[in-house]
C-alpha positions in Angstrom: -21.3 166.3 75.0 -19.8 162.9 75.8 -16.9 162.9 78.2 -13.8 160.8 78.0 -14.0 157.7 80.2 -10.6 158.4 81.8 -11.5 162.0 82.7 -12.5 161.2 86.3 -9.5 159.1 86.9 -7.1 161.7 85.4 -8.7 164.4 87.6 -8.4 162.2 90.7 -4.7 161.4 89.8 -4.0 165.1 89.3 -5.7 165.9 92.7 -3.3 163.4 94.4 -0.3 165.0 92.5 -1.4 168.5 93.5 -1.4 167.5 97.2 2.3 166.7 96.7 2.9 170.0 94.9 1.3 171.8 97.8 3.8 170.1 100.1 6.6 171.5 97.9 5.0 175.0 98.2 4.6 174.6 102.0 8.3 173.6 102.3 9.3 176.9 100.8 7.3 178.9 103.4 10.4 179.6 105.5 11.7 181.6 102.5 8.6 183.7 102.7 9.0 184.3 106.4 12.7 185.2 105.9 11.9 187.6 103.1 9.2 189.3 105.2 11.5 189.7 108.2 14.2 191.1 106.0 11.8 193.5 104.3 12.2 192.0 100.9 8.5 191.5 100.6 8.1 195.2 99.8 9.1 194.5 96.2 6.3 192.8 94.3 8.9 191.7 91.6 10.9 190.0 94.3 7.9 188.1 95.6 6.9 187.0 92.1 10.4 185.8 91.4 10.5 183.8 94.6 7.1 182.3 93.9 8.6 180.6 90.8 10.8 178.3 93.0 8.1 175.7 94.0 6.7 175.8 90.5 10.0 174.8 89.0 10.5 172.1 91.6 7.0 170.6 91.1 7.3 170.8 87.3 10.7 169.0 87.5 9.3 166.3 89.9 6.3 165.6 87.6 8.5 165.5 84.5 11.0 163.1 86.0 8.1 160.8 87.1 6.5 160.9 83.7 9.8 159.8 82.0 9.3 156.7 84.1 5.7 156.4 83.0 3.6 158.1 85.5 3.4 160.6 88.3 2.6 159.4 91.9 -1.2 160.1 91.4 -1.3 158.3 88.0 0.5 155.3 89.4 -2.1 155.0 92.2 -4.9 155.0 89.7 -3.4 152.7 87.1 -2.7 155.4 84.5 0.3 155.8 82.3 1.5 158.7 80.2 3.4 157.9 77.0 4.0 159.3 73.5 1.1 158.7 71.1 3.1 155.8 69.6 3.4 154.0 72.9 7.0 154.9 73.5 8.1 156.5 76.8 8.3 160.3 77.0 11.7 161.9 76.7 12.8 164.2 79.4 12.4 167.2 77.1 8.9 166.1 76.1 7.9 165.5 79.8 9.3 168.9 80.8 7.3 170.6 78.0 4.1 168.7 79.0 4.4 169.7 82.6 5.4 173.4 81.9 2.0 173.6 80.1 0.1 171.5 82.6 1.6 172.8 85.9 4.0 175.7 85.6 2.0 178.1 83.3 -1.4 177.9 85.2 0.3 177.8 88.6 2.5 180.8 88.0 -0.3 182.8 86.4 -2.3 182.1 89.5 0.7 183.3 91.6 0.9 186.5 89.7 -2.8 187.2 90.2 -2.7 186.3 93.9 0.4 188.5 94.5 -1.0 191.3 92.4 -4.2 191.2 94.4 -2.3 191.4 97.7 -0.4 194.4 96.4 -3.7 196.2 95.6 -3.8 195.6 91.8 -7.6 195.2 91.6 -8.2 198.2 93.8 -6.0 200.3 91.5 -7.6 198.7 88.4 -4.3 197.4 87.2 -5.0 196.4 83.6 -2.2 194.0 83.5 -3.5 192.2 86.5 -7.0 192.0 85.0 -5.6 190.7 81.8 -3.5 188.0 83.6 -6.6 187.0 85.6 -8.6 186.5 82.4 -5.7 184.6 80.9 -5.4 182.4 84.0 -9.1 181.3 83.8 -8.8 180.8 80.1 -5.7 178.5 80.4 -7.4 176.5 83.2 -10.6 176.3 81.2 -8.8 175.1 78.1 -7.0 172.5 80.2 -10.2 171.1 81.6 -12.0 171.3 78.3 -9.4 169.2 76.6 -9.4 166.6 79.4 -13.1 166.3 79.4 -13.8 166.1 75.7 -14.4 162.8 74.1 -10.9 162.2 72.9 -9.5 163.0 76.4 -6.5 164.6 74.8 -5.6 167.7 76.9 -3.8 170.8 75.7 -0.5 169.7 77.1 -0.9 166.2 75.5 -1.6 167.8 72.1 1.4 170.0 72.4 3.9 167.2 73.0 2.0 164.3 71.2 1.4 162.3 74.4 -1.5 160.3 75.7 -2.7 159.0 79.1 -3.6 155.3 79.0 -5.3 153.0 81.5 -2.2 150.8 81.6 -0.7 150.3 85.1 3.0 150.3 85.5 4.1 146.8 86.7 7.2 146.5 88.8 9.3 143.4 88.6 7.6 142.0 91.6 4.2 142.6 90.1 5.3 140.9 86.8 6.7 137.9 88.7 3.5 137.6 90.7 1.5 137.7 87.4 3.7 135.0 85.9 3.1 132.8 89.0 -0.6 133.2 88.5 -0.3 132.5 84.8 -1.2 136.1 83.8 1.9 137.0 81.7 
């Protein structure tokens, strides 16, 4: 199997982005501490509903960045996300892309982690086992799409977007290129 040439850069960009998303999750830790001290953590449904907050924020942050051409990680590695026809992503398309890329796998993972803490595997909770299998399937499909020759991941296929090795130039960068005769 021949891998896409951008796969390593896309994975590295995603790793940089995930570091930021983890910062968002860490910033919500006080909510967890407050809910534990108030006794709200006794309800698994409450904990799952609160776990959605950082997912929604991270998905929104990534979508907003992709409307401008790239997330923080992609910018650092000279990548750009666009529609297949080279036009910028609309906000709706960027949100859809990031719901599939970030929100669905992340929240499925939350449900599995929370279900595990509440003893779901010990009690052989079939729903938890099914969600666990679904989680690994979604993550596997995501990586498979990224690594295959075309490099078009599941979330790119769904919204007709592509990731290109095309850095985003700022006005300063463009002016500097013009001075050097590059543009």
